[in-house]
N, C-alpha and C positions, 0 to 999 in steps of 0.2 A: 702584319706587325703585331706584336704583343703589347698591347696598350698599357697593361698593368706593369710590365717591365719598364716601359717608357716613364710612367708616373713614378716608380721606385727610383729611377736614375735621376729624375728631376727633384725628388725629395733628398736624395743623397747629395746633389749639388748644393741645395739650399742649406744643408746642415753645416757647411763650412763657408768661411768668408773667402772672397776672391779679390781682395783689394790689390794684390801684386800682379794680377794678370790684366789683359786688355779686353777681357769679356764685356766690360762696360761699354765698349764701342760697338757691340752688335746692335743691329737694328730690329731683329726678330727674336722674340722671346716665346717660350712654350709655357703655358700655365699648367700646374699639376692638378690633381683631382681634389685638393682641399682649398683651393682658390688663394692660398698664401703663399705657395711655393712656385718658383719659375726656374727656367734654365735657358741659356741662349741656344738658338737653334744650331749655330756652328758647333757648339760643344757637343750637342746630342748627335750631330752628324758624325762625330768621330766614334761614337758609341754604338750607333745603329747604322748599318749598311744603307737601309731604305731611307733614312732620314737625310737625303742629300739636297733637297730643296722643299719649299713650303707645299708644293703640290702633293708630295708623298703623304703629308699629313692631312691636307684638305680632303684627300681621297678617303681618308679614315674617319671623316667627320668633323675635323677641327674647322674653326671659322676664325677669320681674320677680324680683329678689332684694332682700331687706331687709338693709341693711348692719348694722343693729342686731342681727339674728339670726345672720348667717353671719360677719360681719366680713371684712376683707380687708386684708391689710398693704399690698398694692400701692396700694389706693385711699387709704388713710390717708396714705402717703408722698406720693402724687401730690397730694392735697388741700393738704396742708401746704406742699409746694413751690410749687404754683400760686398759692396765696392768701396765703402768708406769715402763716399764723395756725394754731393748733392746731384739730384736729377734736374739738371739745368732745362730751361725752357727750350734752348737751341737743341739739345739732345732729344728731349721728349717729343717734339714735333716729328721726329723721323722714325719713332718706335712703333712697331706693331706687335700685337700679342695674339698668339694662336691659342684658342681655348676649346675644349670639347663641351658643346652644350648638352644640358639634360634634356634630351628629345622627349622623354616620357612626360615631364612636367610641362614642357612647352605645348605638347599635343593636348594635355588636360586643360591648360590654360586657354588654349584656342577653342576648345569645346565649351568652356564656361563663357567665354566672351561671346561666342556666337549665340548662346542661350540667352545671355543678357541683352544683345543687340535685338534679337527676335522680340523679346518682351517689351522693350522700349519702342520698337517700331509699331507693334500692335497697339500700343498705347498712345500712338501718335506723338510721342515725345521726342524720339531721335529722328531728325530730318536730314542731318549730314554727318556722316561718320566716316568720312574718307581718310582722315589723318591716320588712324590706326591701320586700316588696310594698307595704305601706301607704305608705311614704315614696315609693316610685316612682309609685304611683297619685296621690298628692297633687301630685307634680311633673308628671305628665301633665295634671291638672286646671289647675295653674298655667299651664302652656304653652298649653294649648288654649283657655282662656277669659280669658287675660291677667290672672290674679288677682294682687293685691298681698297681701303679708303684713305684719302688724303684731304686735307682741309683744302677747300676751294678759294682761289683768289676773288671769287665773286660772292654774291650773297646767298648762294645756294646751301652753304654749310659744308658740304663735302662732295668729292668726286670719287667714282669707282675705277678701278684699273685692273686689268689682266696683265701682269708684268708691267711693260711700259705703255701699254695700249689703253687709252682712255675709253670708258664704257658709259653710254647714256642708258639708264635704267628707267623704264616707264611702267607704271602699275595701273592696271585697269581692273576696277573692282565691280563685278556684277556676274550674273549668271549667263548673260549673253552680251554681245558686242552691239554697240550703236551702229545703225545704218551708215552713219557718216564716218565711222571708223575711230581708231585710237589717235587722239591728237598729240602731236609731238612738235616741239619748237625747232624751226629750221636752224637757228643760230647754235643750238646745243648740239644738233646732229653735225654741224659743220666742225665743231670742236672736238668731236669723238671719233674713234675708230670703229667701234661696235655699238649696237643698239640691241638692247634686250627688252622684250616686252613680257611682262608677267601678267598673265590673266588669272585673277583671283575670284573665286566663286564667293557668293554672299556667306557661305559657311566658313570662309577663310582658307579653303584648300585651294591648291593650285589646279586650275581646269585646263590651262594650256600655257605653252612657253613658245616664244618666237625669238630666234637669235639671228640677227642681220648685220651685214657690214653697212656702217653709215654711209659710205660713199654709194653703195647700191641703192639704199633708200632715197638719197638725194637725186640720184641720176634717174631713177624710175618713177618716183612717186612725188617729187617735189614739183609744185606748180608755182603760181604767182602768190605773193603774200609771204607771211612770217611763219606759217604753220604747214605741216605735213599731216595727212590723214592716211592711216593705215587700215584699210577696209579688209574685213575677213576674207571677202571674195578674191582680193588681190594678193594677200599673203598667206592663205591658208595652207599652200604647198610647202610653206617653210615652218609650219608649225611642228613642234616636236612629235606630235602624235602621228604625223604623216611623213616626216623626213628625219634621216639621221645624218645629214649633212654636217651639222655642228655638234654632233654627239662627242666629238673629241674635246670640245671645250668644256664639258662637264668634269669638274674636279671631284665632285662628290655625288655619285649616282645614288647612293643610299638615301641622301637627303631629298633628291628628287622624287624617288619612289615612295618615301615615307610621307611627304607633305602633298603628294599629288592626289587628285580625285581618283576613285577606283577606275574610271574609264581611261584616264590618261596614263595611270600606272600600267594598265594592261597593255596599252599601245606602245609604250617606250620600253617595257621590260626587256624585250628581246634584244634591244641595242645595247644592253649593259650586262648581258650574260657572258 
């Protein structure tokens, strides 16, 4: 797909108002390259044969953002100007925005963050920095698998979905796994269809990915108690570096290869050629 032509079409759509149309009813909008222009996905589908569903854009590197979770003043102003109507809370909670991230800036920021973390660790100042790695790992999962986010009815903030399938994303931040394994809450697995474990190295790059059916995890690994432990020795055969079973779930292989550690990138590259 020619991304520049796509952005040109989004800009053209935004130059005119569309209050007499029903485009305001769309639930997925695509952001242009200037961050202030948008167009409904359905409208773009009529202009580009390849834009027939969100996956055709996530495969090009676009990432889902839920407006209800993140908010965006530019989108609200654009929406109300385009359609001559208020962006109501009822409508906003169903809207998702597909945007193309600036990967070069993100990689640069990751390198700077890693350098800062190392400095603070050596100075014995930083003792627990898991919040950022967890959020970054979730963003990686969202980018690679084309996950959508919806506000959670619980206190978790949001839930991830692949189409109508709920996904539990677990981030493990370290250069190696604990002998006890990655800890998962059984109750969250019971509510989900898939489980994605993102193994993030201390330098914030992806060292491994594991994609499993939640029912399989519960059936094979769940014991007594409220938690499940996924030990490397038990699930290593399902790592992306060793298995291509769930390669078809990857919506954006470029993101996987870009943010993977060199060893992981070498092991998975052949699955996406």
